[in-house]
N, C-alpha and C positions, 0 to 999 in steps of 0.2 A: 425279932427286934432289929437284928443287923440288917435284914432285908429292907425294913422301913427306913433306917438311917441311910442306907445306900440310895434308896429312891429319893429321899429328901435331899441328899447331897447332889444327885444328878439333876434334880429339879432346880436347885439353887444355881447350878452351873449353866443351865439353859435359860433361866429367867432373864438375866441382863440382855442377851441377844434378842429375846422375844420382846422385851420392852423397847429396845432400840428399833426393832423392825416395826413396832406399832407406832413409833413416833416418826418414822421416815415419811409416811404419806402426808402428815401435817406439814413437815418441812418442805416437801415437794409442792404442796399446794401453795405455800407462801412464795416459793421461788417461781411458780408459774403465773403469778399475778403480773398484769401488764403495768407499764409505767403510768398509764392513765388511771388505773385502779388505785395504785399507790398514792398518786397525787390527790385523788378524790378523798381518800381516807385522811390525808394531811389537812384537807380543808376542814374536816371535822375537828381536828386538833386546833386549828387556827380559831374556829368559832368558840371553842371552849377555853381559849387562852393558853393552850399548851404548845403552840408553835409560833414562830416569828415569821412575818411576811417575807423578810429578806431571804429566808431559806427556801421559800416555795415559789416565788414569782420571778419572772424575767426582769431585767433592768428596765426594759421598755415599759412593761406594765407598771412597775413601781414609779416610773417617771410620770406616767399619766394618772395613776391612783396612788398617792403617797401612803406609807405605812399607817400613819395616824388615821387616815380616812378608812382604810381597811379594818383597823381595830375598832373604829367607831361603828361601822356597819355590823361587825360581828357582835359587839356589845349590845347594839340595838336589837338585833334578832334574838339573842339569847335572853335579853331582858323581857322581850315580848312573848317568846315561845318556849323558854326554858333551854336547858342544855341541848346541844346537837347530839343526837343518839346514833344515827346510822346514815349511810348512803342508801337511800331507798330505791334509787334508780340511777344507773349509769349505762347508757345505751348509745352506741355500741361500746363494749368493754375494751375493745382493741383500737388501735389507731391513735390519732392525735386530737380528735374532737368528739364530744359526746353531749347528749342531754344529761343533766344531773338533777336529782331531787335529793335534798338533804332533809331528813326527818328530825324534828326537834321534839321535845317532850309534849308540846301542845300545838305544834304546827308543822308545816312543810314548806320549804322554799324550793322553787323550780326555776331552772335556767339552763345555762350551757357552760362548758369548761373546755379549754383547749390547752395543750402542752406543746412546747417547742423542743424537738429532739436535739437541735443544734445548741441549745442552752441547758443541757443536762436534764431534759424533760421538765423544766420548770414551767409553771403555769403562765401562759401569755394571754389568756382570756378567762374571765370568770364573771358571768353576768346572771343575775337573778331577775327574772321577769315577773314573778309573782311570789307572794308569801301568804299562805292561807292558814287560818286557825283550824285545828282539828278538835272534835269533841273528845273529851277525856272523861273516863268513868269517874263518877263522883263529883263532877263539876256542877255544882248547884249555885244559885245566887248566894246562899248562905256561906258555902265553902269558899267561894271567890272573895266575898266580903271579909272573911276571917283572914285570908292571905294578905289583904291590903292592910 
């Protein structure tokens, strides 16, 4: 019995470092994200009403496209396609400019994004050139009519 208690005590002493070691790769993955990837994820938050344009965009961008207009576009896309769910494409993932596809519950918006390293990697370009509906399991005329 004493041998079992000693083994349990040794295991308890080793467990916290093992848990910390298991969590280190996740932290390293987050730290390895590029500024472009981080800003792309913040676009999701903007579309879902969880971020303010002033925190994401350069002053020049906001001078050309006011916050109210950005919020209106976000509201329009989420009203039509549901909440933004994921960055489906960001290519290339490094650098300052990329193609971006935002996946919504019932659609996908495709366009481009660019960041300005001189302005804390804020977004200085965000253009969507198309937004397409996606087929969703269970979408029947009856189900859609019930949602209305």
